C-alpha positions as CSV (number, residue, x, y, z in Angstrom):
1,M,-175.0,165.5,129.9
2,L,-174.7,165.6,126.1
3,A,-172.5,162.5,126.2
4,V,-175.5,160.6,127.6
5,A,-178.3,162.3,125.8
6,L,-176.9,162.1,122.2
7,P,-176.4,158.3,122.1
8,I,-179.9,157.8,123.5
9,L,-181.4,160.1,120.9
10,V,-179.5,158.5,118.0
11,A,-180.6,155.0,119.2
12,S,-184.2,156.0,119.5
13,S,-184.3,157.8,116.2
14,R,-182.8,154.7,114.4
15,L,-185.5,152.5,116.0
16,Y,-188.3,155.0,115.1
17,R,-187.2,155.3,111.5
18,G,-186.9,151.6,111.1
19,M,-183.2,151.7,110.3
20,H,-182.3,149.0,112.9
21,H,-184.0,146.3,114.9
22,L,-184.3,146.6,118.7
23,T,-181.7,143.8,119.1
24,D,-179.2,145.8,117.0
25,V,-179.6,148.9,119.2
26,I,-179.4,146.9,122.5
27,A,-176.2,145.1,121.3
28,S,-174.5,148.3,120.2
29,C,-175.4,150.0,123.6
30,L,-173.9,147.0,125.4
31,L,-170.8,147.1,123.3
32,G,-170.4,150.8,123.9
33,A,-170.8,150.2,127.7
34,I,-168.1,147.5,127.5
35,W,-165.7,149.9,125.8
36,L,-166.5,152.6,128.3
37,V,-165.7,150.3,131.2
38,A,-162.5,149.1,129.5
39,L,-161.3,152.6,128.9
40,I,-162.1,153.7,132.5
41,R,-160.1,150.8,133.8
42,L,-157.3,151.4,131.4
43,F,-157.1,155.1,132.2
44,P,-158.4,155.5,135.8
45,S,-157.2,159.1,136.1
46,G,-158.2,160.1,132.6
47,L,-156.1,160.5,129.5
48,P,-152.6,161.8,130.1
49,I,-152.5,165.5,129.1
50,Q,-149.2,167.4,129.3
51,S,-149.8,170.3,131.5
52,G,-147.7,172.5,133.7
53,P,-147.3,176.0,135.0
54,T,-147.5,178.7,132.4
55,T,-146.7,182.4,132.5
56,L,-149.4,185.1,132.0
57,D,-148.9,185.2,128.2
58,G,-149.4,181.4,128.0
59,E,-145.8,180.4,127.6
60,R,-144.3,177.7,129.8
61,S,-142.1,178.9,132.6
62,R,-138.3,178.3,132.4
63,E,-138.3,176.5,135.7
64,D,-140.7,173.9,134.3
65,D,-138.5,173.4,131.2
66,E,-135.4,172.7,133.3
67,S,-137.1,169.9,135.1
68,R,-138.2,168.1,131.9
69,P,-135.9,166.0,129.7
70,P,-134.9,167.7,126.4
71,M,-137.3,167.4,123.5
72,T,-136.2,165.5,120.5
73,S,-137.2,166.7,117.1
74,V,-138.4,164.4,114.3
75,A,-136.3,164.7,111.2
76,T,-138.4,165.7,108.2
77,T,-137.7,164.1,104.8
78,S,-138.5,165.6,101.5
79,L,-140.0,163.5,98.7
80,A,-137.4,162.7,96.1
81,H,-138.4,163.3,92.5
82,T,-138.3,160.2,90.4
83,E,-137.2,160.0,86.8
84,S,-140.7,159.1,85.6
85,G,-143.0,161.8,87.0
86,P,-146.6,162.4,86.1
87,D,-145.5,164.6,83.1
88,Q,-143.4,161.8,81.5
89,Q,-144.6,158.7,79.8
90,V,-143.2,155.4,80.7
91,G,-142.8,153.0,77.9
């Protein structure tokens, strides 16, 4: 309900305060509707959310972990200090 009411309230307040012309508001509403239709067609069942059975304390069950492929970790890199840092003058 809020997802419908908020854009209508914002559009009407912009018209009331004279911040935009009526054609601006209509065009932006049409553009928003086009995006909505495109996203609904792109994700017909909604956005993919990783879910699965959990235990009572919120942890994933081990049976669920065995059926999934192993997770890979992203290597973290540290920033290397350069010879000319902010304390030293270059010149």
